[in-house]
N, C-alpha and C positions, 0 to 999 in steps of 0.2 A: 503493500500500500502504500501512496506515494504521502510523501509529508509537505507541506505547504510554507514555504520562507521569503520571509518578505526580504529584498534588495538589501543591501548595506546601507544604499543612501539613502531609501526612506527610512529606517530603524535610525539613520543618525539624524535627520531632519527630524522624526520626531523625538529626539530624546534630547534636541539643541531645544527646540521652540519651547517646548513644556516647561523647562527652567525658567527660559526669558519671560513668557507669559504669566507665571507664578512672582517674580519677582520687580514685575513691572507692577502688578496688582499689589502688591506688599508693600513697595515703593509708593504709588496712587495712596494708597489709603494711609499710610505713615504721613503723609502732607497732611490732608485731609482733618486726621483727629489732631496733628500738632499746633495745626493754626487758629484752634478752639484756644487752647493754653496761652498758645503767645499771644493772641490778639488781647484776652483777657487780663496778662501781665500789663501788656503794651497800653491799655488802655487807663487799668487801676491806674498806674503809675503817672500818665498825661493826667487825669480829671484829680488823681490824690494831691499833685503840685498846683492846681489851681484851689481845692477844698483848701489847702494848707494855707496859701496866700489871703483866702477869703476870711478864713478865721483869724488869720492873724491881723487881719483889718476890723475886728469884729462883727464881721458878717455872719450869720449863723448859716449852716448848710442842712439844705434839708434835701436835696437829692444828691446823690453820688453816684450817679448815674453811668456807669462801667461794668460793661459785663463782654462776652466772649464772642460777639456777634457781628458780622458786619454789616455797621452800622451806625451813626455818630452815638458818641457818649457826650453827656452833659454833666456840668454842674451848676445846683441853681439854691437858690440866687446868685446873681453876678455880683462882682464886688465895685467898686468905683471904673467905668469904662474908661475914662479918658487915663488911670494909673494905666503906665503899660506893663508890669507885672500882673494886673491881671491878663493880660493876655497869653504873655513870655513867661509866667511860672509853669505851665504845665509841659511845654517843650523842654527849658533848663532842667527840670526837675527828671524827668524820664531819663534823659541823657545822661544825667551825672550817675544817678543811683544804677540804671541799667549798666553805663560804661564799668562801674564798679566791680558788679555783678559777673561781666563780660570777661573782666582781667583777672579774678581770684578763682574763675572757672576753666579758663582758656589753656592750659596746661594739664588741667585733668577731661578733657572734651571727651565723651564718649556718647553712644547711644542715650545715656541716660540724663548728663546731663545739656543732650543739645537742646532740648525744650527752652532752658533758660538763656542758654548760650543765644540762642536765636533774637532774643529782646533786641540787645542792642542793636545790630547791625539790619533789624527790619524799621527800626523806630527811626535810625540813619537813614536809610533810603526811601520810607514812607514820607519821614516829615520834610525831607528832602525835597521830594516831589509834590508835596505837598505844599510846601512855600512857593515853589515856582506856581503852580495852580492858583492860590491863594491870591498872588497878585495879579496875574492873567485875569482872573474871573472878579478880581475887586471885594474878595471875602475873606475872612479868617484871622486866625490869630498874625500872621506876619503881615497880610494886609492891614489890620488895625493898629498895628506897632508904626507901620511905616506913616500910617492916614497921621495920628497921634505926634509922631515928632517930625515930621513933613523932612521923612529923611527920605535920599534918591534908592530907585530899587535896587541899583546896579551891586553895592554889598548884600542884600538880600541875595540876590542870584549865585553871588560868589559863595554866598556861605552854602547853599541849599545845592549846590554841584559838588563841592568839598564832601559834602555829606551822601549824598548821590554815590560817590565813587567810593567811601570808604563803607559805604555799606553793602552796596553790591560786591567787593572785593572779602569781606568776612564773611556775610551770606553764604557767597556762591564756594569759600572754603572748608563751609560746612556741611557741604551737599554729600561727599562721601559718606558720610554718618548717617545720609538716608538710603542707603545702598544702590547709589549712582556712582559711576564710575565717567570721568569727565569724558572717553569715547563715547557711551554710552548715550546713543541716540535715543533710546526709549527716554530720554530726560525730557525731549520735546513734547511727548504726552503725558508723563507721570507731574510734571510741576503747574502747568496750567489746567488740566485736567482738576488736580485734585487742590489748587486755588480755585476753581470754578467751582467744586461740589461743596467746597465752604461757604461761598456765597450764595449760593442757591440755597443753602439750608437756610443763612442768614436772610435773603429777600422772602422766603415762606414766615419765619417767623415775625419779622416787619409787620407784614400785610396783617397775618394772623391775630398775633398776641398784642401790638403794641395800641391801635388803636381803642381808646376808652380806659385806657391804662393810667396808674396813679399820672403820673407826669406829662400825660395827655391829657387829661382831667383838669389839671392845676394848670400846663405851660401850653397845651395846646401846640404840643409840637409833634403829633404824631404825622402828617405831611411831610415837615423837614425829616424825619427818621425815615418814612418809605420810601423819600426820591433817593436819600443815600443809601439806602440799601440796593434801589436800581441800579447806580451805577456801578457799582463796584463787582458785579462779576466781568464788567467791561474793563476794568480797571484791573482787577486781580489775576486775568486770563493773558492779557496783556502782557505786565508783567512778568508773569510765569513763563511766558513765551521768549520775550527778549530775556531772561536768565538763563532759560534752556541753550538759549544759543549762545551767549557770550561762554556758559559754561562748557560746551563740546567744540569750540571755534579756541578763540582766545586764552581761556584757563587752560586747556587743553594743552596746548603748546606751550604753556607757560609753567606747567603743573611741576615737572621734574627739576625745573629750574628754584623754585619758591622754597628757601628755607626751611629745615623739616619742621622748625619750631611755629613756620606759619601754614603749615600744611597738613592735612585731617590724610587718613587713612581710610579707603573704603572697607564697612563694615558689611557683612553675609545677614543677608535679615533672616527671621524665622520666626514662622506664625506663636511661638511659645511666648515670643518675646513682647506681643501686642498688649500683653497685659497691662504694661506701664502708661504708653501713651491713650490707650484706651480709659484707664481709671484717671488720667489729666482730663480725657474729653468728659468725662461722667461728671468730675466733679466741677469742671469749668460750667457744664450745661445746667448741673442744678444750680449753682451760684447765679449764675447770668438769669435765671428764671425767678430768682428769687428779688431779683435787682429791679428785674424790668414788670413784674408782677404785684 
């Protein structure tokens, strides 16, 4: 009786394709899960900076609206609008605190310190780009400071560009801890899709839970929050694709030339390790629902 056997080429292709699909799924899921605790930490530091300044001015804080979702956070009520620290305190505080955490953990970078290490470069990148968009759109903290003091936007553009470059470099330096090799073209899928899924859930939550919530009832902010949630998928998807392109092109060429102290080694992801990002995701979601509801 004849036995059937598959050609070696088919067997090899199947054995190669399956691990790639699994690793792509793992990295995409990891990006999705991590952006919730990272966003929560970023937003908490930013709004806490505003809140601390408000309290120092004798203004009580009724809402510290910091959460892990892809829409705006707030501190209400506001302190004196014409004091530049009312607008600058959030960015200054989050940069300083996250930079300290980043410096302390950088030499211990690993899969388990990754969420905390991502906070500083993401703040630098996000605030840098936000600063440029604020000035161009005549809104936001940067624009408010510039308007109050009558300063030229040139300096703000310069600061924003420096923050963007620093943020991109150190954020990309952490991508190997997501299970992504610099030569992996799967990054072109993992990063934008993982970030898009994060914003899609945020958009759903904004539409379903924010209207009629306490901050909406008191300050009528539902429309502003929902609008911010609507543009985040485009923004985050574009940023994810841009970072992936830089990672597999420019960073790939520089990877082996970068000093070991600034270079992260690629980790192999395992499903059993996902209890950790899953736990951080769950904690973030619980705290987020407590805040917005």
